[in-house]
BAMI-355312 format. One record per residue (C-alpha): residue number from 1; residue in three letters; y, x, z. Coordinates in steps of 0.2 Angstrom, whole numbers, plus 5000, padded with zeros to 4 digits. Each point is the difference from the previous one (the first is absolute). Example, Ala and Ser with C-alpha at 12.3 -4.5 7.8 and 13.67 -1.06 7.14 Angstrom:
// residues 2
+-----+-----+------+------+------+
:   i :  aa :    Y :    X :    Z :
+-----+-----+------+------+------+
:   1 : ALA : 4978 : 5062 : 5039 :
:   2 : SER : 5017 : 5006 : 4997 :
+-----+-----+------+------+------+
This chain:
// residues 308
+-----+-----+------+------+------+
:   i :  aa :    Y :    X :    Z :
+-----+-----+------+------+------+
:   1 : MET : 5655 : 5616 : 5364 :
:   2 : SER : 4997 : 4983 : 4990 :
:   3 : ALA : 4983 : 4988 : 5002 :
:   4 : THR : 4994 : 5006 : 4983 :
:   5 : LYS : 5003 : 5018 : 5002 :
:   6 : ALA : 4991 : 5001 : 5018 :
:   7 : THR : 4981 : 5002 : 4994 :
:   8 : ASP : 4985 : 4993 : 5009 :
:   9 : ASP : 4996 : 5014 : 5007 :
:  10 : GLN : 5016 : 5005 : 5008 :
:  11 : ILE : 5002 : 4983 : 5008 :
:  12 : ILE : 4983 : 5002 : 5006 :
:  13 : ALA : 5003 : 5016 : 5007 :
:  14 : ALA : 5017 : 4996 : 5009 :
:  15 : LEU : 4992 : 4984 : 5008 :
:  16 : GLN : 4988 : 5010 : 5008 :
:  17 : GLU : 5012 : 5015 : 5004 :
:  18 : GLN : 5014 : 4989 : 5007 :
:  19 : GLY : 4988 : 4988 : 5009 :
:  20 : SER : 5010 : 4985 : 4997 :
:  21 : THR : 5006 : 4990 : 4984 :
:  22 : ARG : 5019 : 5001 : 5006 :
:  23 : LYS : 5000 : 5020 : 5003 :
:  24 : ALA : 4989 : 5001 : 4983 :
:  25 : ALA : 5014 : 4990 : 4990 :
:  26 : LYS : 5014 : 5010 : 5006 :
:  27 : ALA : 4991 : 5016 : 4997 :
:  28 : LEU : 4996 : 4993 : 4980 :
:  29 : GLY : 5019 : 4993 : 5000 :
:  30 : LEU : 4991 : 4982 : 4997 :
:  31 : ASN : 5005 : 4983 : 5006 :
:  32 : VAL : 4986 : 4995 : 5013 :
:  33 : ARG : 4996 : 4984 : 4990 :
:  34 : THR : 4997 : 5010 : 4985 :
:  35 : LEU : 4990 : 5013 : 5009 :
:  36 : MET : 4989 : 4985 : 5007 :
:  37 : ARG : 4997 : 4993 : 4981 :
:  38 : ARG : 4995 : 5017 : 4994 :
:  39 : LYS : 4989 : 5003 : 5014 :
:  40 : ALA : 4991 : 4983 : 4995 :
:  41 : ARG : 4999 : 5004 : 4982 :
:  42 : ILE : 4992 : 5017 : 5004 :
:  43 : GLY : 4986 : 4991 : 5010 :
:  44 : GLY : 4995 : 4991 : 4985 :
:  45 : VAL : 5009 : 4983 : 5004 :
:  46 : GLU : 5010 : 4997 : 4984 :
:  47 : SER : 4996 : 4981 : 5000 :
:  48 : SER : 4998 : 4986 : 5012 :
:  49 : ARG : 4985 : 4993 : 4992 :
:  50 : GLU : 4991 : 5015 : 5003 :
:  51 : ARG : 4995 : 4998 : 5019 :
:  52 : ALA : 5008 : 4993 : 5016 :
:  53 : ARG : 5015 : 5013 : 5007 :
:  54 : ILE : 4994 : 4997 : 5019 :
:  55 : LEU : 5013 : 5007 : 5012 :
:  56 : PHE : 4995 : 5005 : 5018 :
:  57 : LEU : 5016 : 5001 : 5010 :
:  58 : ASP : 5004 : 5003 : 5019 :
:  59 : ILE : 5018 : 5000 : 5007 :
:  60 : GLU : 5007 : 5008 : 5017 :
:  61 : THR : 5017 : 4994 : 5006 :
:  62 : ALA : 5013 : 5007 : 5013 :
:  63 : PRO : 4999 : 4987 : 5016 :
:  64 : ILE : 5017 : 4989 : 5003 :
:  65 : LYS : 5010 : 5006 : 5015 :
:  66 : ALA : 5009 : 4989 : 5010 :
:  67 : ALA : 5007 : 4999 : 5019 :
:  68 : VAL : 4991 : 4991 : 5011 :
:  69 : TRP : 5001 : 4995 : 5019 :
:  70 : ARG : 4981 : 5001 : 5004 :
:  71 : ILE : 4984 : 5004 : 4992 :
:  72 : TRP : 4991 : 4984 : 5003 :
:  73 : GLN : 5001 : 4984 : 4990 :
:  74 : GLU : 5017 : 5004 : 4993 :
:  75 : ASN : 5007 : 4989 : 4985 :
:  76 : VAL : 5010 : 5013 : 4991 :
:  77 : GLY : 5017 : 4993 : 4992 :
:  78 : LEU : 5007 : 5006 : 4983 :
:  79 : GLU : 5015 : 5008 : 5010 :
:  80 : GLN : 4989 : 5011 : 5009 :
:  81 : ILE : 4993 : 5008 : 4986 :
:  82 : GLN : 5008 : 5017 : 4998 :
:  83 : GLU : 4988 : 5008 : 4984 :
:  84 : ASP : 4990 : 4988 : 4989 :
:  85 : TRP : 4983 : 5004 : 4994 :
:  86 : HIS : 4999 : 5010 : 4983 :
:  87 : LEU : 4985 : 5010 : 4990 :
:  88 : LEU : 4994 : 5017 : 5008 :
:  89 : SER : 4986 : 5002 : 4987 :
:  90 : PHE : 4989 : 4994 : 4989 :
:  91 : CYS : 4981 : 5005 : 4991 :
:  92 : ALA : 4993 : 4992 : 4985 :
:  93 : LYS : 4986 : 5003 : 4988 :
:  94 : TRP : 4993 : 4994 : 4985 :
:  95 : HIS : 4982 : 4992 : 4999 :
:  96 : GLY : 4990 : 5013 : 4992 :
:  97 : GLU : 5012 : 5012 : 4998 :
:  98 : ASP : 5000 : 5016 : 5012 :
:  99 : HIS : 5018 : 5003 : 5003 :
: 100 : VAL : 5008 : 4995 : 5015 :
: 101 : TYR : 5018 : 4994 : 5001 :
: 102 : TYR : 5010 : 5005 : 5017 :
: 103 : ASP : 5017 : 5002 : 5005 :
: 104 : ASP : 5011 : 4997 : 5016 :
: 105 : GLN : 5017 : 5002 : 5007 :
: 106 : ARG : 4998 : 5018 : 5008 :
: 107 : LYS : 5013 : 5008 : 4990 :
: 108 : ALA : 5012 : 4985 : 4997 :
: 109 : LYS : 5017 : 5003 : 5004 :
: 110 : ASP : 5002 : 4983 : 5006 :
: 111 : ILE : 4982 : 4995 : 5006 :
: 112 : GLU : 5007 : 4982 : 5000 :
: 113 : ASP : 5002 : 5001 : 4980 :
: 114 : ASP : 4984 : 4998 : 4995 :
: 115 : ARG : 5005 : 4996 : 4981 :
: 116 : PRO : 4988 : 5014 : 4993 :
: 117 : LEU : 4986 : 4993 : 5009 :
: 118 : LEU : 5004 : 4984 : 4991 :
: 119 : GLU : 5001 : 5007 : 4983 :
: 120 : GLN : 4983 : 5006 : 5001 :
: 121 : LEU : 4993 : 4984 : 5006 :
: 122 : HIS : 5010 : 4989 : 4988 :
: 123 : ALA : 4992 : 5010 : 4987 :
: 124 : LEU : 4983 : 4999 : 5007 :
: 125 : LEU : 5001 : 4981 : 5002 :
: 126 : ASP : 5008 : 4998 : 4983 :
: 127 : GLU : 4984 : 5008 : 4992 :
: 128 : ALA : 4987 : 4992 : 5011 :
: 129 : HIS : 4988 : 4983 : 4997 :
: 130 : VAL : 4994 : 5000 : 5017 :
: 131 : VAL : 5006 : 5007 : 5017 :
: 132 : VAL : 4987 : 5003 : 5014 :
: 133 : ALA : 5006 : 5003 : 5017 :
: 134 : GLN : 4995 : 4996 : 5018 :
: 135 : ASN : 5010 : 4987 : 5006 :
: 136 : GLY : 5010 : 5002 : 4984 :
: 137 : ASP : 5004 : 4983 : 4998 :
: 138 : LYS : 5010 : 4998 : 5016 :
: 139 : PHE : 5006 : 5017 : 5005 :
: 140 : ASP : 5000 : 5014 : 4984 :
: 141 : LEU : 5006 : 4989 : 4987 :
: 142 : PRO : 5011 : 4989 : 5008 :
: 143 : LYS : 5009 : 5014 : 5008 :
: 144 : ILE : 5002 : 5009 : 4983 :
: 145 : ARG : 5006 : 4986 : 4991 :
: 146 : TRP : 5015 : 4998 : 5013 :
: 147 : ARG : 5006 : 5018 : 4999 :
: 148 : LEU : 4997 : 5000 : 4980 :
: 149 : LEU : 5013 : 4983 : 5001 :
: 150 : LYS : 5011 : 5008 : 5013 :
: 151 : ALA : 5001 : 5015 : 4988 :
: 152 : GLY : 5005 : 4991 : 4985 :
: 153 : PHE : 4984 : 5002 : 4990 :
: 154 : ASP : 4994 : 4987 : 4988 :
: 155 : PRO : 4983 : 4993 : 5004 :
: 156 : PRO : 4983 : 5010 : 4994 :
: 157 : LYS : 4989 : 4991 : 4986 :
: 158 : PRO : 4989 : 4988 : 5010 :
: 159 : PHE : 4984 : 5005 : 5007 :
: 160 : LYS : 4985 : 4993 : 5010 :
: 161 : THR : 4997 : 5007 : 5017 :
: 162 : ILE : 4984 : 5001 : 5010 :
: 163 : ASP : 5002 : 5001 : 5019 :
: 164 : THR : 4985 : 5009 : 5007 :
: 165 : LEU : 5003 : 4993 : 5017 :
: 166 : LYS : 5000 : 4982 : 4994 :
: 167 : ILE : 4983 : 5004 : 4992 :
: 168 : LEU : 4994 : 5006 : 5016 :
: 169 : LYS : 5005 : 4984 : 5011 :
: 170 : ARG : 4994 : 4988 : 4986 :
: 171 : ASN : 4984 : 5006 : 4995 :
: 172 : PHE : 4991 : 5012 : 5016 :
: 173 : GLY : 5000 : 4999 : 5019 :
: 174 : ALA : 5004 : 5018 : 5004 :
: 175 : THR : 5005 : 5004 : 5018 :
: 176 : SER : 5017 : 5006 : 4993 :
: 177 : ASN : 5008 : 4998 : 4983 :
: 178 : LYS : 5012 : 5017 : 5003 :
: 179 : LEU : 4997 : 5012 : 4988 :
: 180 : ALA : 4997 : 5013 : 5014 :
: 181 : PHE : 4983 : 4989 : 5005 :
: 182 : VAL : 4995 : 4996 : 4983 :
: 183 : SER : 5001 : 5017 : 4993 :
: 184 : ASP : 4991 : 5007 : 5014 :
: 185 : GLN : 4986 : 4987 : 4998 :
: 186 : LEU : 4999 : 5000 : 4980 :
: 187 : LEU : 5009 : 5016 : 4993 :
: 188 : GLU : 4999 : 5018 : 4997 :
: 189 : ASN : 5019 : 4999 : 5000 :
: 190 : ARG : 5004 : 4996 : 5018 :
: 191 : LYS : 5017 : 4996 : 5005 :
: 192 : GLU : 5008 : 5014 : 5009 :
: 193 : GLU : 5006 : 4999 : 5018 :
: 194 : HIS : 5015 : 5008 : 5004 :
: 195 : LYS : 4995 : 5016 : 5008 :
: 196 : GLU : 5016 : 5010 : 5006 :
: 197 : PHE : 5011 : 4985 : 5000 :
: 198 : PRO : 4991 : 4985 : 5006 :
: 199 : GLY : 5007 : 4982 : 4997 :
: 200 : PHE : 5019 : 4998 : 4999 :
: 201 : GLN : 5003 : 5020 : 5004 :
: 202 : LEU : 4995 : 5003 : 4981 :
: 203 : TRP : 5016 : 4989 : 4995 :
: 204 : LYS : 5010 : 5006 : 5013 :
: 205 : GLU : 4997 : 5018 : 4995 :
: 206 : CYS : 5001 : 4996 : 4982 :
: 207 : LEU : 5017 : 4993 : 5003 :
: 208 : ALA : 5006 : 5015 : 5009 :
: 209 : GLY : 4994 : 5012 : 4985 :
: 210 : ASN : 4985 : 5006 : 5009 :
: 211 : LYS : 4991 : 5011 : 4984 :
: 212 : ARG : 4983 : 4998 : 5007 :
: 213 : ALA : 5003 : 4980 : 5005 :
: 214 : TRP : 5004 : 4998 : 4980 :
: 215 : GLU : 4984 : 5010 : 4996 :
: 216 : GLU : 4990 : 4989 : 5012 :
: 217 : MET : 5010 : 4984 : 4990 :
: 218 : ARG : 4995 : 5008 : 4984 :
: 219 : THR : 4981 : 5001 : 5003 :
: 220 : TYR : 5000 : 4984 : 5011 :
: 221 : ASN : 5007 : 4991 : 4983 :
: 222 : ILE : 4989 : 5008 : 4988 :
: 223 : VAL : 4984 : 4996 : 5010 :
: 224 : ASP : 5005 : 4984 : 5001 :
: 225 : VAL : 5002 : 4996 : 4982 :
: 226 : LEU : 4981 : 5010 : 4997 :
: 227 : ALA : 4993 : 4989 : 5013 :
: 228 : LEU : 5008 : 4984 : 4993 :
: 229 : GLU : 4994 : 5004 : 4982 :
: 230 : GLU : 4982 : 5003 : 5007 :
: 231 : LEU : 4999 : 4985 : 5010 :
: 232 : TYR : 5006 : 4988 : 4986 :
: 233 : LEU : 4987 : 5008 : 4989 :
: 234 : LYS : 4987 : 4996 : 5015 :
: 235 : LEU : 5007 : 4983 : 5002 :
: 236 : ARG : 5002 : 4995 : 4980 :
: 237 : PRO : 4983 : 4993 : 4997 :
: 238 : TRP : 5000 : 4988 : 5015 :
: 239 : VAL : 5017 : 4991 : 4998 :
: 240 : PRO : 4998 : 4983 : 4992 :
: 241 : HIS : 5013 : 4996 : 4986 :
: 242 : HIS : 5004 : 5017 : 4998 :
: 243 : LEU : 5015 : 5001 : 4988 :
: 244 : ASN : 4994 : 5003 : 4982 :
: 245 : VAL : 5003 : 5017 : 4995 :
: 246 : GLY : 4988 : 4999 : 4984 :
: 247 : ILE : 5016 : 4992 : 4992 :
: 248 : TYR : 5006 : 5016 : 4997 :
: 249 : THR : 4987 : 5007 : 4989 :
: 250 : ASP : 4994 : 4997 : 4984 :
: 251 : HIS : 4988 : 4984 : 4998 :
: 252 : GLU : 4989 : 5005 : 4988 :
: 253 : GLU : 4985 : 5000 : 5013 :
: 254 : PRO : 4999 : 4991 : 5017 :
: 255 : THR : 5010 : 5009 : 5013 :
: 256 : CYS : 5000 : 5001 : 5019 :
: 257 : SER : 5011 : 4987 : 5006 :
: 258 : ARG : 5002 : 5014 : 5017 :
: 259 : CYS : 5002 : 5017 : 4991 :
: 260 : GLY : 5001 : 4998 : 4983 :
: 261 : SER : 4983 : 5009 : 4995 :
: 262 : HIS : 4989 : 4994 : 4986 :
: 263 : ASN : 4983 : 5005 : 5010 :
: 264 : LEU : 4993 : 4984 : 5004 :
: 265 : GLN : 4984 : 4991 : 5003 :
: 266 : LEU : 4995 : 4984 : 4996 :
: 267 : VAL : 4993 : 4994 : 5019 :
: 268 : GLY : 5001 : 4980 : 5001 :
: 269 : THR : 5009 : 4984 : 4999 :
: 270 : VAL : 5014 : 4993 : 5010 :
: 271 : PRO : 5000 : 4981 : 5000 :
: 272 : THR : 5015 : 4989 : 5003 :
: 273 : ASN : 4999 : 4982 : 5001 :
: 274 : VAL : 4998 : 4997 : 4981 :
: 275 : ASN : 4997 : 5016 : 4991 :
: 276 : VAL : 4990 : 5016 : 5003 :
: 277 : TYR : 5007 : 5016 : 4996 :
: 278 : PRO : 4994 : 5020 : 4999 :
: 279 : LEU : 5001 : 5011 : 5012 :
: 280 : PHE : 5001 : 5018 : 4998 :
: 281 : GLU : 4999 : 5015 : 5013 :
: 282 : CYS : 5011 : 5014 : 4996 :
: 283 : LYS : 4991 : 5017 : 5001 :
: 284 : SER : 5015 : 5010 : 5003 :
: 285 : CYS : 5010 : 4991 : 5016 :
: 286 : HIS : 4983 : 4989 : 5004 :
: 287 : GLY : 5011 : 4984 : 4999 :
: 288 : HIS : 4996 : 4983 : 4992 :
: 289 : SER : 5009 : 4991 : 4986 :
: 290 : ARG : 4995 : 4985 : 4991 :
: 291 : GLY : 5001 : 4994 : 4982 :
: 292 : ARG : 5013 : 4988 : 4993 :
: 293 : GLN : 4988 : 4993 : 4987 :
: 294 : THR : 4989 : 4985 : 5007 :
: 295 : MET : 4981 : 5000 : 5000 :
: 296 : VAL : 4998 : 4982 : 4999 :
: 297 : THR : 5001 : 4991 : 4984 :
: 298 : THR : 5013 : 4985 : 4996 :
: 299 : ALA : 4985 : 4988 : 4999 :
: 300 : SER : 4991 : 5006 : 5016 :
: 301 : ARG : 5019 : 4998 : 5009 :
: 302 : ARG : 5000 : 4982 : 4995 :
: 303 : ASN : 4986 : 4998 : 5010 :
: 304 : LEU : 5006 : 5008 : 5016 :
: 305 : LEU : 5007 : 4988 : 5013 :
: 306 : VAL : 5011 : 5005 : 5015 :
: 307 : ALA : 5003 : 4992 : 5018 :
: 308 : ALA : 5012 : 4985 : 5000 :
+-----+-----+------+------+------+
């Protein structure tokens, strides 16, 4: 079936029935990237100027397997590595959409061949304006880039990143910045604990092909992404110098720099050394943005002095 022959209803039904983009693409006879593009259009995203495409993302990787001499303070040499790490699963979700993307390696003939996951991740990243992840700048995105490079992919289109772990560390004084702690303190979607397979046991059992372990990994991965989205929305109005998502919307009227809403109220002013700007509060996300048009006249600025 070609992309043009598959109807929107057929694509939505396949995604819901198959549970993953890769399986839905196979059932429809479509390329994964083609299906991703069609899914985006179905969601009403024809133009990158309509709104920012914000992607919430979380990956799980297999451990590096190595031969070691002891279990404490061991420096592992490259020649001791028996199996390198690879992707085990990923979960992703677009802000403002209900559909959750999830896929894993449970049915892969070669569990180390994560190319099917990489194809989906590449298509998602290629569409994103902004990628949000917990510790994403240090872990998720470098790991994905390395696997994409190693597998021979071209780089996806450039995108901005928001790392919620960095936001927590820079702006708040929580007892712990781990997603498990802050989600328990702040959110309805709380990070899942490993119930049947605690700690490393979950990864060990997944690699051994345990179906129950894979289901627990799926739940764990999905809940992490739902918690991540809720956490980001909770933190967003507090973040100084949040990247300006308003650039992706129309500019016929003032736009919230954090969420892109036009539902703004003038609440005051923001002074600098030589200028004063209008201050707006967003009634959608409750963040603040300042205007770019100075309220100080040219004549008044001539009389303003600054410290030498």
